[in-house]
C-alpha positions as CSV (number, residue, x, y, z in Angstrom):
1,M,20.4,11.3,6.4
2,K,20.5,8.4,7.8
3,E,20.6,5.1,6.4
4,D,18.3,2.3,7.0
5,Y,19.0,-1.2,6.3
6,L,15.7,-3.7,4.8
7,R,16.5,-7.3,4.9
8,I,13.6,-9.4,3.1
9,R,13.5,-12.6,1.4
10,M,12.9,-14.1,-2.1
11,S,13.1,-16.8,-3.5
12,K,15.9,-17.3,-6.1
13,R,14.2,-16.9,-9.5
14,R,12.8,-13.0,-7.7
15,M,16.3,-12.1,-7.0
16,D,18.0,-13.6,-10.2
17,K,15.3,-11.4,-12.0
18,L,15.6,-8.8,-9.6
19,R,19.8,-8.8,-10.5
20,L,19.3,-9.2,-14.2
21,Y,17.2,-5.6,-14.2
22,S,19.7,-3.8,-13.0
23,Q,22.0,-5.0,-15.0
24,M,20.3,-4.0,-17.5
25,K,19.3,-1.0,-16.6
26,D,22.8,-0.1,-15.4
27,T,22.0,0.7,-11.7
28,T,22.1,-0.9,-8.7
29,M,19.9,-3.2,-6.9
30,T,19.3,-1.1,-4.1
31,H,18.2,1.4,-6.8
32,V,16.4,-0.1,-8.1
33,V,14.0,-0.8,-4.6
34,E,14.8,2.8,-3.9
35,N,12.9,4.5,-7.6
36,W,10.0,1.3,-7.1
37,I,9.3,3.0,-3.2
38,D,9.0,6.2,-4.5
39,S,7.0,5.2,-7.1
40,L,4.4,4.2,-4.7
41,K,0.9,6.4,-4.9
42,I,-0.7,7.2,-0.7
43,P,-3.1,9.0,-0.5
44,E,-3.4,12.2,0.5
45,N,-7.0,12.0,2.8
46,G,-6.2,9.1,4.4
47,N,-8.8,7.6,2.5
48,S,-9.7,4.9,4.7
49,D,-13.0,3.1,6.0
50,A,-11.5,2.3,8.8
51,G,-12.4,5.4,11.5
């Protein structure tokens, strides 16, 4: 699997929250973000009014 990189800016408060959450779950911040992305629901039928 080829890996890509994501670089984002966020407030120190959010960064600290992410860091604390990942420590509490005994996982990495990357894993927390990947799990969140995987949980996103994408409509299968492309339910959009733009077309």
